[in-house]
C-alpha positions as CSV (number, residue, x, y, z in Angstrom):
1,M,70.7,117.8,113.9
2,N,74.1,116.8,113.5
3,L,77.1,116.3,110.9
4,S,74.9,113.4,109.5
5,T,72.1,116.0,108.7
6,P,71.8,115.5,104.6
7,V,73.3,119.0,102.4
8,Q,70.1,119.7,101.2
9,Y,68.8,121.1,104.4
10,L,71.5,123.9,104.8
11,K,71.0,127.2,104.1
12,G,71.0,128.1,100.7
13,I,71.5,124.8,99.1
14,G,67.9,122.7,98.9
15,E,67.4,119.2,96.9
16,K,68.4,120.8,93.3
17,R,71.9,122.0,94.7
18,A,72.2,119.0,96.6
19,A,72.4,116.8,93.4
20,A,75.1,118.9,92.2
21,F,76.9,118.1,95.6
22,A,76.5,114.3,95.3
23,V,78.1,114.2,92.1
24,L,81.4,115.2,94.0
25,G,80.5,112.8,96.4
26,I,79.3,114.9,99.4
27,Y,75.8,114.1,100.9
28,T,76.0,115.3,104.6
29,V,77.5,118.1,106.3
30,E,80.3,115.9,107.6
31,D,81.3,115.2,103.8
32,L,81.2,118.6,103.5
33,I,83.3,120.0,105.9
34,Y,85.9,116.8,105.2
35,Y,85.9,117.7,101.4
36,F,89.1,120.4,101.2
37,P,90.7,122.4,99.4
38,R,93.0,121.9,96.6
39,A,95.0,124.8,96.7
40,Y,94.8,128.3,98.1
41,E,94.6,131.5,96.1
42,D,96.2,134.7,98.0
43,W,94.0,137.8,97.9
44,K,95.7,139.0,101.0
45,N,99.4,139.9,99.9
46,I,97.9,142.9,97.6
47,P,101.0,144.8,95.3
48,P,100.3,147.9,94.4
49,I,99.1,147.4,90.6
50,N,102.5,149.2,89.2
51,E,104.5,146.3,91.0
52,A,102.4,143.4,90.4
53,P,104.0,140.9,88.8
54,L,102.9,140.1,85.0
55,G,101.8,137.0,83.6
56,E,101.0,135.4,87.3
57,N,97.7,135.2,89.1
58,V,98.2,138.2,91.8
59,A,95.1,140.4,93.8
60,V,95.0,144.3,93.3
61,K,93.2,146.6,95.0
62,G,91.4,149.3,93.3
63,I,88.9,152.3,92.8
64,V,86.2,151.5,90.3
65,I,86.7,154.9,88.0
66,A,83.6,154.7,85.7
67,N,81.1,152.2,85.7
68,A,81.4,149.4,82.8
69,L,80.2,150.1,79.2
70,P,79.5,147.7,76.9
71,I,80.6,147.0,73.5
72,K,79.9,144.4,70.8
73,T,82.3,142.0,69.2
74,R,82.4,140.9,65.7
75,S,81.1,137.8,67.0
76,G,78.2,139.2,68.2
77,K,78.8,139.0,71.9
78,T,79.0,141.7,74.5
79,M,82.0,142.6,76.5
80,Y,82.6,145.4,79.7
81,R,84.9,147.6,80.0
82,T,85.9,149.5,82.9
83,C,89.3,151.0,84.8
84,A,90.5,150.6,88.2
85,T,92.7,152.4,90.3
86,D,94.9,152.4,93.2
87,G,96.3,156.1,93.3
88,A,99.4,155.3,91.5
89,G,98.8,152.7,88.8
90,M,95.6,152.1,86.9
91,L,94.3,148.7,85.4
92,H,91.9,148.1,82.6
93,L,89.3,145.5,83.2
94,T,87.5,143.5,80.4
95,F,84.1,141.1,81.2
96,F,83.0,138.5,78.2
97,N,79.1,138.0,78.2
98,N,79.1,139.2,82.1
99,P,76.4,141.9,82.8
100,Y,76.4,140.8,86.5
101,A,79.7,141.7,86.6
102,A,79.3,145.2,84.8
103,K,76.7,146.2,87.1
104,D,78.8,145.3,90.1
105,M,81.2,147.6,88.6
106,K,80.0,150.7,90.2
107,E,82.1,154.0,89.7
108,D,83.6,154.9,93.1
109,E,83.3,151.6,94.8
110,E,86.6,149.9,95.8
111,F,87.1,146.0,94.8
112,I,89.7,143.4,95.0
113,F,90.6,141.8,91.6
114,F,92.2,138.2,91.2
115,G,93.8,137.4,88.1
116,K,96.9,137.5,85.5
117,I,97.8,140.9,84.3
118,K,99.4,141.9,81.0
119,E,100.3,144.8,79.0
120,N,98.0,145.7,76.2
121,D,98.8,146.5,72.7
122,M,99.2,150.2,74.3
123,G,101.2,148.8,77.2
124,A,98.4,149.6,79.4
125,R,98.5,146.7,82.4
126,E,94.8,144.6,81.6
127,M,93.1,142.0,83.2
128,V,90.6,139.7,81.6
129,S,87.4,138.2,83.6
130,P,89.2,138.5,86.9
131,K,87.9,137.3,90.0
132,Y,86.5,139.9,92.3
133,E,85.1,141.0,95.6
134,K,84.3,144.2,97.6
135,A,87.3,145.1,99.5
136,D,85.6,145.1,102.4
137,N,88.4,143.9,104.2
138,D,92.2,143.7,103.6
139,G,91.7,140.3,101.9
140,Y,92.4,136.6,103.0
141,L,93.7,133.5,101.2
142,H,90.5,131.6,98.9
143,P,90.2,128.0,99.2
144,V,89.9,126.8,95.7
145,Y,88.0,123.0,95.4
146,P,87.8,120.5,92.6
147,C,84.7,121.7,91.4
148,T,82.1,120.5,88.4
149,A,80.4,122.7,85.6
150,K,77.0,123.1,87.8
151,L,79.2,123.6,91.2
152,N,82.2,126.2,91.0
153,S,84.4,127.0,93.9
154,K,82.8,129.7,95.4
155,A,79.6,128.2,95.9
156,I,81.5,124.8,97.7
157,A,83.2,127.2,99.6
158,K,80.0,129.5,100.9
159,A,78.5,125.9,101.6
160,V,81.4,125.0,103.7
161,R,81.0,128.6,105.9
162,T,77.4,127.9,106.2
163,A,78.1,124.4,107.8
164,L,80.9,124.9,109.7
165,D,79.0,127.9,111.5
166,T,76.1,126.2,112.1
167,F,77.2,122.9,113.1
168,S,80.3,124.3,115.4
169,D,78.9,122.8,118.1
170,S,78.1,119.3,116.7
171,I,82.0,119.3,116.1
172,G,83.3,116.9,118.6
173,E,86.9,116.3,119.4
174,T,88.2,112.4,118.0
175,L,92.0,112.3,119.1
176,P,92.3,111.3,122.9
177,K,93.6,114.6,124.4
178,E,97.2,113.2,125.5
179,Q,98.2,112.5,121.4
180,I,96.9,116.3,121.0
181,L,99.6,117.3,123.9
182,K,102.1,114.9,122.8
183,Y,102.2,116.2,119.1
184,R,101.1,119.6,119.5
185,L,98.0,119.3,117.3
186,Q,95.2,122.0,116.8
187,G,91.9,121.1,118.2
188,L,89.6,119.3,115.3
189,K,87.7,122.2,114.8
190,S,89.9,125.0,114.7
191,A,91.1,122.6,112.3
192,L,88.6,122.6,110.2
193,Y,88.4,126.3,110.0
194,S,91.8,126.7,109.2
195,I,91.9,124.6,106.6
196,H,88.9,125.6,104.6
197,F,89.4,129.3,105.4
198,P,93.2,130.4,106.4
199,Q,94.4,133.6,107.5
200,N,98.0,132.5,106.6
201,E,100.7,130.2,105.6
202,D,100.7,128.8,109.2
203,D,96.9,128.3,109.7
204,I,97.4,125.9,106.7
205,R,100.3,123.9,107.8
206,S,98.9,123.5,111.0
207,A,95.5,122.5,109.9
208,K,97.2,119.8,108.1
209,R,99.3,118.4,110.3
210,R,96.5,117.9,112.9
211,L,94.5,116.0,109.7
212,I,97.0,114.2,108.4
213,Y,97.6,112.6,111.6
214,E,94.5,111.9,111.8
215,E,93.7,110.4,109.0
216,L,97.2,108.2,109.0
217,L,96.1,107.1,112.8
218,I,92.6,105.8,111.7
219,L,93.9,104.2,108.8
220,Q,96.8,102.5,110.8
221,L,94.3,101.6,113.9
222,G,91.9,100.0,110.9
223,I,94.6,97.7,109.4
224,L,96.1,97.0,112.8
225,S,92.8,96.0,114.0
226,H,91.9,94.1,111.0
227,G,95.0,92.2,111.2
228,K,94.5,91.8,115.0
229,K,92.2,91.7,118.2
230,G,93.7,91.6,121.3
231,E,96.8,88.8,121.8
232,E,95.8,86.0,119.6
233,K,97.2,82.4,120.1
234,T,97.1,79.4,117.8
235,L,96.4,76.0,118.0
236,Y,98.7,75.8,115.3
237,R,102.4,75.2,116.3
238,I,104.8,73.6,113.2
239,K,107.0,71.9,116.1
240,E,109.0,69.8,113.8
241,N,110.9,71.3,111.2
242,L,111.1,69.0,108.0
243,T,112.6,72.0,106.0
244,E,116.0,70.4,105.1
245,E,114.1,67.1,104.2
246,F,112.1,69.4,101.6
247,I,114.8,71.0,99.9
248,S,116.8,67.5,99.5
249,R,113.7,67.1,97.2
250,L,114.1,70.3,94.9
251,P,116.3,69.9,91.5
252,F,117.8,73.0,92.7
253,P,119.0,75.0,95.4
254,L,117.4,77.7,97.8
255,T,119.0,81.0,97.9
256,N,120.3,82.8,100.8
257,A,117.0,84.9,100.8
258,Q,114.9,82.4,100.2
259,S,116.3,80.2,102.9
260,R,116.5,83.5,105.5
261,A,112.8,83.6,104.4
262,V,111.6,80.5,105.2
263,N,114.0,80.3,108.9
264,E,112.2,83.6,109.5
265,C,108.4,81.8,109.0
266,I,109.3,78.8,110.7
267,K,110.1,80.3,113.4
268,D,107.3,82.3,113.7
269,M,105.1,79.4,113.1
270,N,106.3,77.6,115.8
271,S,105.4,80.2,118.3
272,Y,102.0,80.5,120.6
273,S,101.5,83.4,118.3
274,P,100.3,83.2,115.1
275,M,102.5,83.8,112.1
276,R,101.7,87.7,110.3
277,R,104.0,87.9,107.7
278,L,105.1,89.3,103.8
279,L,106.8,87.8,101.7
280,Q,107.8,90.4,99.3
281,G,110.5,89.7,96.2
282,D,110.9,91.1,92.5
283,V,109.3,88.9,90.0
284,G,111.4,85.9,89.5
285,S,112.6,86.0,93.0
286,G,111.4,82.3,94.3
287,K,108.5,83.1,96.4
288,T,106.8,79.9,95.0
289,A,109.6,77.9,96.7
290,V,109.2,79.5,99.8
291,A,105.4,79.0,100.2
292,A,106.2,75.1,99.2
293,A,108.7,74.8,102.0
294,L,106.1,76.1,104.9
295,M,103.4,73.9,103.3
296,Y,105.3,70.7,102.9
297,N,106.1,71.6,107.1
298,T,102.4,72.5,107.3
299,V,100.9,68.7,106.2
300,K,103.8,67.2,107.7
301,N,102.8,68.3,110.8
302,G,99.3,67.2,110.3
303,F,97.5,70.5,109.4
304,Q,95.7,71.8,106.7
305,C,96.8,75.1,104.4
306,A,95.2,77.4,101.9
307,L,96.5,79.4,99.3
308,M,94.3,81.7,97.4
309,A,95.3,84.0,94.3
310,P,93.4,87.0,93.0
311,T,92.3,84.9,89.1
312,E,91.7,81.7,88.0
313,V,94.6,81.9,85.6
314,L,96.8,82.4,89.0
315,A,95.3,79.7,90.8
316,H,95.8,77.1,87.8
317,Q,99.2,77.8,87.4
318,H,100.2,77.7,91.6
319,F,98.3,74.0,91.3
320,D,100.4,73.1,88.4
321,T,103.6,74.3,90.4
322,F,102.9,72.5,93.7
323,T,101.7,69.7,91.8
324,K,105.2,69.1,90.7
325,F,106.8,70.2,93.9
326,F,105.0,67.5,95.8
327,K,105.1,64.9,93.5
328,D,105.4,61.5,95.2
329,T,104.8,62.8,98.4
330,G,101.6,61.4,99.2
331,I,100.1,65.3,99.4
332,N,96.7,65.5,98.3
333,I,96.4,68.8,96.4
334,V,93.0,70.5,95.6
335,L,91.6,73.7,92.9
336,L,88.6,75.4,94.1
337,T,87.8,78.2,91.4
338,G,84.5,79.8,90.7
339,S,84.5,77.8,87.2
340,T,84.6,74.7,89.3
341,T,81.5,72.6,88.4
342,A,78.9,72.6,91.7
343,K,79.2,68.3,91.1
344,N,82.9,68.7,92.0
345,K,82.9,72.0,94.2
346,R,81.1,69.6,96.4
347,L,83.2,66.7,96.1
348,I,86.1,69.1,97.0
349,K,84.3,70.6,100.2
350,E,83.9,67.6,101.4
351,D,87.2,66.6,100.8
352,I,88.3,69.9,102.5
353,S,86.1,69.3,105.5
354,S,87.2,65.8,106.1
355,G,90.8,66.8,106.3
356,G,91.3,64.5,102.8
357,A,92.6,68.2,101.1
358,Q,95.7,68.9,102.7
359,I,96.5,71.7,100.3
360,V,93.5,73.7,99.0
361,I,94.4,76.1,96.4
362,G,91.7,78.8,94.6
363,T,90.1,81.9,94.3
364,H,87.5,83.7,96.5
365,A,85.4,80.5,96.1
366,I,87.4,79.2,99.1
367,I,86.1,81.9,101.4
368,T,82.6,81.6,100.8
369,G,80.1,80.3,103.9
370,D,80.2,76.7,103.0
371,T,83.9,75.9,102.4
372,V,84.7,74.3,105.7
373,F,88.6,73.0,106.4
374,K,88.9,70.6,109.1
375,N,92.5,71.9,110.8
376,C,94.0,75.3,108.3
377,A,97.2,76.2,109.7
378,L,98.4,78.2,107.0
379,V,96.9,80.6,104.9
380,I,98.5,82.0,102.1
381,T,97.3,85.1,100.0
382,D,99.2,85.8,96.4
383,E,99.6,89.6,94.7
384,Q,98.0,90.8,98.6
385,H,97.1,94.0,97.1
386,R,94.2,92.5,94.8
387,F,92.3,91.9,98.0
388,G,90.7,93.9,100.3
389,V,91.0,94.3,104.1
390,N,87.8,92.1,104.8
391,Q,88.3,89.4,102.1
392,R,92.2,88.9,104.0
393,A,90.2,88.4,107.6
394,S,87.3,86.0,105.6
395,L,90.2,83.7,104.5
396,R,92.0,83.7,108.0
397,E,88.8,82.9,109.9
398,K,88.6,79.7,108.0
399,G,90.9,78.4,110.6
400,D,91.3,78.6,114.7
401,S,93.8,81.7,114.5
402,P,96.1,80.1,111.3
403,H,99.2,81.4,110.0
404,V,99.1,84.1,107.7
405,L,101.6,84.4,104.9
406,V,101.1,87.0,101.9
407,M,103.0,87.1,99.2
408,S,103.3,90.0,96.6
409,A,105.2,90.1,93.7
410,T,104.5,93.8,93.3
411,P,107.8,95.5,94.9
412,I,106.4,98.3,97.1
413,P,107.6,101.0,98.3
414,R,108.6,101.1,102.6
415,T,106.1,104.0,103.4
416,L,103.3,102.6,101.2
417,S,103.9,98.6,102.7
418,L,103.4,100.0,106.4
419,I,100.2,101.3,104.9
420,I,98.9,98.2,103.0
421,Y,100.4,95.9,105.5
422,G,100.6,97.5,108.5
423,D,100.1,94.5,110.8
424,L,102.8,92.5,109.2
425,A,106.2,91.7,109.7
426,I,108.1,91.9,106.4
427,S,110.5,89.0,104.3
428,V,112.3,90.3,101.6
429,L,113.5,87.9,98.7
430,D,116.4,90.3,97.5
431,E,118.2,87.9,95.5
432,K,117.3,86.4,92.1
433,P,118.3,82.3,92.0
434,K,121.0,81.4,89.9
435,G,120.9,81.4,86.0
436,R,118.3,84.5,85.9
437,K,119.6,86.4,83.1
438,E,118.9,90.2,82.8
439,I,116.4,91.2,80.4
440,K,117.3,93.6,77.7
441,T,114.7,96.1,77.7
442,V,114.4,99.0,74.5
443,K,111.8,101.8,73.4
444,I,111.0,101.8,70.0
445,P,109.1,104.2,67.8
446,S,106.1,102.6,65.8
447,V,107.8,103.0,62.7
448,Y,110.6,100.7,63.7
449,H,107.5,97.8,63.4
450,E,108.8,95.9,60.8
451,R,112.3,95.7,61.8
452,M,111.1,94.2,65.3
453,Y,108.8,91.6,63.4
454,S,111.9,90.7,61.5
455,F,113.5,90.2,64.9
456,I,110.7,88.1,66.3
457,K,110.5,85.8,63.2
458,K,114.5,85.3,63.5
459,E,114.1,84.5,67.2
460,V,111.1,82.1,67.0
461,K,113.3,80.5,64.2
462,K,115.5,79.3,66.7
463,G,113.3,77.9,68.6
464,H,111.8,80.5,71.4
465,Q,108.5,82.1,71.7
466,C,106.9,85.4,72.0
467,Y,104.4,87.4,74.0
468,I,102.6,90.5,72.5
469,V,100.8,92.6,74.9
470,C,97.8,94.9,73.6
471,P,96.2,97.6,76.0
472,M,92.7,96.9,75.3
473,V,90.9,93.3,74.5
474,E,88.4,94.9,71.7
475,E,87.8,97.9,69.4
476,S,87.7,101.2,71.0
477,D,85.8,104.3,70.5
478,D,89.1,105.9,71.1
479,T,89.3,107.7,67.5
480,E,92.1,110.3,68.5
481,K,95.0,107.2,69.4
482,E,95.2,104.3,67.2
483,R,95.7,101.8,69.3
484,L,94.8,98.4,67.7
485,S,93.0,95.9,70.1
486,A,94.1,92.2,71.3
487,E,91.6,90.8,69.0
488,E,92.6,93.4,65.9
489,Y,96.5,92.8,66.1
490,Y,95.9,89.1,66.5
491,K,93.7,89.2,63.1
492,L,96.3,91.4,61.7
493,L,99.2,89.7,62.7
494,S,98.2,85.9,62.0
495,T,97.2,86.5,58.6
496,T,99.9,89.1,57.3
497,V,103.3,89.1,58.8
498,F,103.6,86.0,60.9
499,S,100.8,84.2,58.7
500,D,103.5,81.3,58.7
501,L,103.8,80.9,62.8
502,K,101.2,80.0,64.8
503,C,99.3,82.6,66.6
504,A,97.0,82.4,69.5
505,L,94.9,85.0,70.9
506,L,94.3,85.5,74.8
507,H,92.6,87.8,77.1
508,G,90.6,87.6,80.2
509,Q,86.8,88.0,78.6
510,M,87.6,84.1,77.3
511,K,85.8,81.7,79.1
512,Q,88.3,79.7,81.3
513,K,88.3,76.7,79.6
514,K,89.3,78.2,76.6
515,K,92.5,80.4,78.1
516,D,93.4,77.2,79.7
517,E,93.8,75.6,76.1
518,V,95.4,78.4,75.0
519,M,97.7,78.6,77.6
520,E,98.6,75.2,77.6
521,S,99.6,75.3,74.3
522,F,101.8,77.9,74.9
523,K,103.5,76.2,77.6
524,N,104.0,72.8,75.4
525,G,105.6,75.5,72.7
526,E,102.6,74.4,70.4
527,T,102.0,78.0,69.7
528,D,104.7,80.6,68.3
529,I,103.9,84.1,69.6
530,L,100.6,85.0,71.9
531,I,98.9,88.1,71.5
532,C,97.3,89.0,74.7
533,T,96.2,91.5,77.0
534,V,97.6,91.7,80.8
535,V,95.7,88.7,81.8
536,I,99.0,87.1,81.5
537,E,100.7,89.9,84.3
538,V,100.3,86.9,86.6
539,G,100.3,83.2,86.0
540,I,102.1,82.5,83.2
541,D,105.4,80.5,83.3
542,V,107.3,79.6,80.1
543,P,111.0,79.1,80.2
544,N,110.9,79.3,76.4
545,A,109.3,82.8,75.9
546,N,112.1,85.1,75.5
547,I,110.8,87.8,73.9
548,I,107.8,90.1,75.3
549,V,106.8,93.6,73.4
550,I,104.2,95.6,74.9
551,E,102.2,98.0,72.5
552,N,101.1,101.4,73.7
553,A,103.4,100.6,76.4
554,E,102.4,104.4,77.9
555,C,99.2,103.2,78.8
556,F,100.7,101.3,81.8
557,G,102.6,101.8,84.8
558,L,105.6,101.6,85.3
559,S,105.2,98.8,87.7
560,Q,102.7,97.1,85.6
561,L,105.5,97.0,82.7
562,H,108.2,95.9,85.6
563,Q,105.4,92.9,86.0
564,L,105.0,92.1,82.3
565,R,108.3,92.1,81.9
566,G,109.3,89.7,84.2
567,R,106.9,87.0,82.0
568,V,110.2,86.5,79.8
569,G,113.9,85.8,81.4
570,R,112.7,82.3,83.2
571,G,115.3,80.1,81.0
572,D,118.3,80.4,80.3
573,T,118.9,82.1,77.1
574,E,118.9,86.0,76.7
575,S,115.8,87.6,76.7
576,H,114.0,90.7,75.6
577,C,111.5,93.3,76.4
578,I,110.1,95.7,73.6
579,L,108.5,99.0,74.6
580,V,106.4,100.4,71.6
581,S,105.0,103.2,71.9
582,D,104.7,107.0,70.3
583,S,103.8,109.0,73.2
584,K,106.0,112.2,73.8
585,T,105.0,112.9,77.1
586,E,107.6,113.9,79.5
587,Q,105.9,111.6,82.0
588,S,106.2,108.7,79.3
589,R,109.8,110.0,78.8
590,Q,110.6,109.1,82.6
591,R,109.2,105.9,82.3
592,F,111.0,104.3,80.0
593,E,114.4,106.0,81.1
594,I,113.7,104.0,84.1
595,L,112.7,101.0,83.1
596,C,115.5,100.6,80.0
597,S,118.3,101.4,82.6
598,S,117.0,99.3,85.7
599,G,115.7,95.8,86.4
600,D,115.6,96.2,89.8
601,G,111.7,95.9,91.0
602,F,112.5,98.0,94.2
603,V,113.8,101.0,92.7
604,I,110.8,100.6,90.0
605,A,108.6,101.0,92.5
606,E,110.1,103.9,94.6
607,E,110.0,105.7,91.2
608,D,106.9,105.0,90.0
609,L,105.4,106.4,93.2
610,K,107.1,109.6,93.0
611,L,105.4,109.7,89.3
612,R,101.9,108.7,90.1
613,G,101.4,108.9,93.5
614,P,99.8,106.7,96.1
615,G,96.3,106.8,94.5
616,D,97.0,105.3,91.6
617,F,100.0,103.0,92.1
618,F,98.2,100.1,92.1
619,G,95.2,101.4,89.9
620,S,91.9,102.8,91.1
621,R,90.9,101.0,93.9
622,Q,92.8,98.1,93.7
623,S,94.7,98.4,96.9
624,G,91.4,97.4,98.7
625,L,92.0,100.2,100.8
626,P,90.6,103.5,101.4
627,T,92.1,106.8,99.7
628,L,93.7,109.0,101.5
629,K,92.2,112.9,101.4
630,L,95.4,114.7,102.6
631,A,98.4,112.4,103.7
632,S,101.1,111.4,100.8
633,L,103.1,108.6,101.3
634,L,106.1,110.8,100.0
635,T,106.1,113.6,102.0
636,D,104.2,112.5,105.5
637,S,106.5,109.3,106.3
638,R,107.7,110.8,109.5
639,I,103.9,111.5,111.0
640,L,103.1,108.0,109.3
641,Y,105.8,106.4,111.4
642,A,104.6,108.3,114.3
643,A,100.4,107.6,113.8
644,R,101.9,103.6,113.3
645,D,103.6,103.6,117.0
646,E,100.7,105.2,118.1
647,A,98.0,102.9,116.8
648,Q,99.9,99.6,118.1
649,R,100.3,101.6,121.7
650,I,96.5,101.8,121.3
651,L,95.3,98.4,120.5
652,S,97.6,97.3,122.9
653,E,95.6,98.8,125.6
654,D,92.7,98.7,124.2
655,P,92.0,96.1,121.6
656,C,88.7,96.7,120.6
657,L,88.7,100.4,121.1
658,Q,86.2,100.3,124.0
659,K,87.1,103.2,126.1
660,G,86.2,106.4,126.4
661,E,88.7,108.3,124.8
662,N,88.6,106.0,121.7
663,K,85.0,105.5,120.7
664,K,85.2,107.8,118.3
665,L,88.7,106.7,116.5
666,Q,86.2,103.3,116.4
667,K,82.9,105.1,114.7
668,K,86.1,106.8,112.4
669,I,87.4,103.3,111.5
670,S,83.9,102.0,110.6
671,A,83.0,105.0,108.2
672,L,86.5,104.7,107.0
673,F,86.6,101.0,106.0
674,A,82.6,101.1,105.7
675,D,82.5,100.6,101.5
676,I,85.9,98.4,101.7
677,S,85.3,94.7,100.6
């Protein structure tokens, strides 16, 4: 038996209780011992009863002075009452519908009680339904686990103790000895015991430091090893720099930031090692023009390039944009998505394999096995955080170590960027093209709807257009919150307040052909108001649209609100973002305050990370990365940087992690990334 043993075979669990553990994602003994407490209760520092603070969780010790007596309440329930003393103070104890506690409370026996003390009407100190245990020792720190109705924290702690004691000899060290010595880390077995059953705060700190370091090291090794296997070489050197030739064709000048980013990329692409670079820029900073410059250089040097977008909406947008960029250049651009007809797919793929298609733009369809490139030298992925680590690797494998550029319009804090793009150099577009105006952002309650509608009508009469974004596509069962879906809102507005205007509906569940028709109509100015879901977060560029209304704005994250806001402000007229919300929570207040006071996406991203934490920064599993169990990107940045340095050193010495001391790390990496697509 080893750590992969199913938990049902642990003493005291069995098949039925194993099903309860499965709800928590615990299937094996290893899952169980790596299921860490979320907090600790202090049963160690025990004050006298009379000195214990009121209204706070506290542990006190006392001898029961009488057996618990049952008392019937008016509602027919039974409560049990008794008292305990520490010699100086008296504590009244009440248990509701708990005959087991009453049975345990035997006269003259000493217990530790944990709960909140309050004073009753008589001024006496009382605990209601406290946790308790026999005072066989001086108390200790109790682990508190995330639990379910069928599996409480005490049962989990008991199972963990059994697992650690039973399988202690199976817990082998995973870190190389030199790193344990270098960073003065606790051994793995000791750290696991300490984090589950610490004797004091120092035990917790020491155990967390060790386990957080290992977690971040394995994550960084996984990211870096996915990104680079040994010292890669590429055959696709961009020897002739034709950037000036490309710029001369543009109707606008590049910003200093764009020129700097293009130069950084061309320098990388002129090397014998493939470029691995992130192009990070706020909404409207001009990433597309940078990508176009690199594509132009790639094609004119005799190679192909590919761009993968996360949605068909964005793929179509890019296809239209690059078609305009490369008009009259003779460059052949093709679009390949899931909705491309079978016949066209076959023809396009033949064109790609022959080299006739010089620029391929598409969705996941371009990483399927039967899409074969002749000489793909540059691979670009847009909104990279929406792809899994393995998907990025699949696209890269379409060429023989091609250059890789990943673009993100979601500004990402540095620590989070290091986690997601650990293997990439970074270029930042930190200035916007000339002519871009700040977007006036306001938050209003729903009672201001009529005034808002009047404002929209005035702007439409001036020839402008408006987005109205709803958080849902269809009607919801959520009756507590009156949220109109996009479909309901469209029906309401198009038949009442905006009946004299041209309204359209757009959401992700519509067929691609219909979405294209709606988007084209809006782009061409044939539609005044587009009522939609977040499908417009990326993909639509309509300079004439100068208003975006976001209904139930509390439903969206701060960075997502900023992304949506970026749909306007693309023309030369003043633009407005109107956040509609009746939410009165503190987090909503902070979120709206930040958004209304700042247009800097990087400032907003930092604040979003503070408000939501890294686990929710992109939404559930969107980053395509494993979830961190212990590490925090807000507080553990020093450990993160140390782990990254060590990961780079380890891989430079042992690229495939085949050395004896690294094999266990490789096993951990495989397990961590096993379910990441």
